[in-house]
C-alpha positions in Angstrom: -32.6 1.7 -86.9 -30.8 4.6 -85.2 -34.1 5.6 -83.5 -34.5 2.1 -82.1 -30.9 2.0 -80.8 -31.2 5.4 -79.2 -34.5 4.5 -77.4 -33.0 1.2 -76.1 -29.9 2.9 -74.9 -31.9 5.7 -73.1 -34.3 3.2 -71.6 -31.5 1.1 -70.1 -29.8 4.3 -68.9 -32.9 5.4 -67.1 -33.4 8.4 -69.4 -36.5 9.6 -71.0 -37.4 7.7 -74.1 -39.7 10.4 -75.5 -38.6 11.4 -79.0 -39.8 14.3 -81.2 -41.5 13.3 -84.5 -38.9 13.1 -87.3 -39.3 15.2 -90.5 -38.9 12.2 -92.8 -42.4 11.6 -94.5 -41.7 7.8 -94.8 -41.5 7.6 -91.0 -44.9 9.4 -90.7 -46.7 6.5 -92.5 -48.7 4.1 -90.4 -47.1 0.7 -90.1 -46.8 -2.2 -87.8 -43.3 -3.1 -86.7 -41.4 -5.7 -84.6 -38.0 -5.1 -82.9 -35.9 -8.3 -82.5 -32.7 -8.6 -80.4 -30.3 -11.5 -80.8 -26.9 -12.5 -79.4 -24.2 -11.8 -82.0 -22.7 -15.0 -83.3 -25.2 -17.4 -81.9 -28.4 -15.7 -83.0 -30.0 -16.6 -79.6 -33.1 -14.6 -79.1 -33.0 -12.0 -76.4 -36.3 -10.2 -77.2 -38.9 -9.8 -79.9 -41.8 -7.5 -79.5 -44.0 -5.6 -81.9 -47.3 -4.4 -83.1 -49.2 -6.2 -85.9 -51.6 -3.4 -86.7 -50.6 0.0 -87.9 -52.0 2.1 -85.0 -49.7 5.1 -85.5 -46.8 6.5 -87.5 -43.9 4.2 -88.0 -41.5 6.3 -85.9 -43.8 6.1 -82.9 -44.3 2.3 -83.3 -40.5 1.8 -83.6 -39.9 3.9 -80.4 -42.6 2.1 -78.4 -41.6 -1.4 -79.5 -37.9 -0.6 -78.8 -38.9 0.1 -75.2 -41.2 -2.9 -75.0 -38.6 -5.3 -76.3 -36.6 -4.8 -73.1 -39.7 -6.1 -71.2 -40.2 -9.2 -73.3 -42.0 -11.5 -70.8 -40.0 -14.6 -72.0 -36.9 -13.0 -70.4 -38.4 -11.8 -67.1 -35.6 -13.4 -65.1 -32.9 -12.4 -67.5 -33.5 -8.9 -68.7 -31.1 -7.1 -71.1 -28.6 -4.8 -69.4 -26.7 -1.8 -70.7 -23.5 -3.8 -70.4 -24.9 -6.5 -72.7 -25.5 -4.1 -75.7 -22.1 -4.8 -77.3 -23.1 -8.5 -77.6 -26.4 -7.9 -79.3 -27.7 -7.4 -82.8 -31.0 -5.6 -83.7 -33.4 -6.3 -86.5 -36.5 -4.3 -87.4 -39.4 -5.8 -89.3 -41.8 -3.2 -90.8 -45.0 -5.0 -91.6 -47.5 -4.7 -94.5 -51.2 -4.6 -93.6 -52.8 -8.0 -92.7 -54.5 -9.9 -95.5 -57.1 -12.7 -94.9 -55.9 -16.0 -96.2 -58.6 -17.9 -98.2 -57.8 -21.0 -96.2 -55.3 -22.0 -93.5 -52.8 -23.3 -96.0 -53.0 -20.4 -98.4 -49.6 -18.8 -97.8 -46.0 -19.1 -98.9 -43.8 -20.2 -95.9 -40.7 -18.4 -97.3 -42.6 -15.1 -97.9 -45.4 -14.6 -95.4 -45.7 -13.9 -91.8 -48.6 -15.5 -90.0 -51.2 -14.1 -87.6 -53.6 -16.8 -86.4 -56.8 -16.2 -84.4 -58.3 -19.3 -82.9 -60.3 -20.2 -79.7 -60.0 -16.7 -78.4 -56.2 -16.7 -78.7 -53.8 -15.2 -81.2 -50.3 -16.1 -82.3 -47.8 -14.6 -84.7 -44.7 -15.7 -86.6 -42.7 -13.2 -88.6 -41.8 -14.2 -92.2 -38.2 -14.9 -91.1 -39.4 -17.9 -89.1 -40.4 -19.9 -92.2 -37.3 -18.9 -94.1 -34.9 -19.7 -91.2 -36.5 -23.0 -90.1 -37.6 -24.4 -93.5 -40.8 -25.7 -91.8 -43.7 -26.7 -94.1 -47.0 -24.9 -93.9 -48.4 -27.5 -91.6 -45.4 -27.4 -89.3 -45.5 -23.6 -89.1 -49.2 -23.7 -88.1 -48.7 -26.5 -85.6 -45.7 -24.7 -84.0 -47.7 -21.4 -84.0 -50.5 -23.2 -82.1 -48.3 -24.8 -79.5 -45.5 -22.3 -79.0 -47.4 -19.0 -79.3 -50.9 -19.8 -78.4 -50.7 -22.7 -75.9 -53.0 -24.8 -78.0 -52.7 -28.4 -79.4 -50.9 -28.5 -82.7 -53.9 -29.2 -84.9 -56.1 -26.3 -83.6 -55.4 -24.3 -86.7 -57.8 -26.8 -88.4 -60.7 -25.8 -86.1 -63.8 -24.2 -87.6 -63.6 -20.5 -86.9 -59.8 -20.4 -87.0 -58.8 -17.3 -89.0 -55.4 -17.0 -90.7 -54.1 -13.6 -91.8 -50.8 -13.1 -93.6 -48.4 -10.2 -94.1 -44.9 -9.6 -95.4 -42.2 -7.5 -93.9 -39.4 -5.2 -94.9 -36.5 -6.5 -92.7 -33.8 -4.1 -91.7 -30.7 -5.7 -90.2 -29.5 -7.5 -88.3 -27.0 -4.9 -87.3 -24.9 -4.4 -84.2 -27.0 -2.8 -81.5 -24.2 -1.0 -79.8 -23.3 1.7 -82.2 -22.5 5.1 -80.6 -25.3 7.6 -80.5 -25.5 9.7 -83.7 -23.3 7.3 -85.7 -25.0 5.7 -88.8 -24.3 2.2 -89.9 -23.5 2.0 -93.6 -26.0 0.0 -95.7 
């Protein structure tokens, strides 16, 4: 979490975001990760970017997605500023490897994140979406098609649609603007 905060603060200050590899062996393991930023109090999304696949060590994925969350294309006209940091909360979602679902409804909406491949497009919902919205399986898949993939809501039923699931270890939300080097108590 502190790595993500430091990288975000450095990026917004125009400093180098390169970080040396940490010694912690847990951070050397390969894992996908998402960084989410929300407004404190309202939980209004200000950015959510990540990597589904474990392409490198967790520390490197956290650092890269922390820079990328500041460029979330949904907020192209309203980018996060250094002055906004005291108003934001940060949340990290460290992902388990993707698992093929036996069929499109073979998942628990309160446990699993979704990664849907259909018609040459992909879409992803973190596990928190199902827990926070209370949507049914069908509603989650329909919203994933429309909101993330730009497809009609029933395209998850198409032959050839592939659903993969994952779980996430969620860290946070915590205040984003914690002074550099200061740890937040668990």
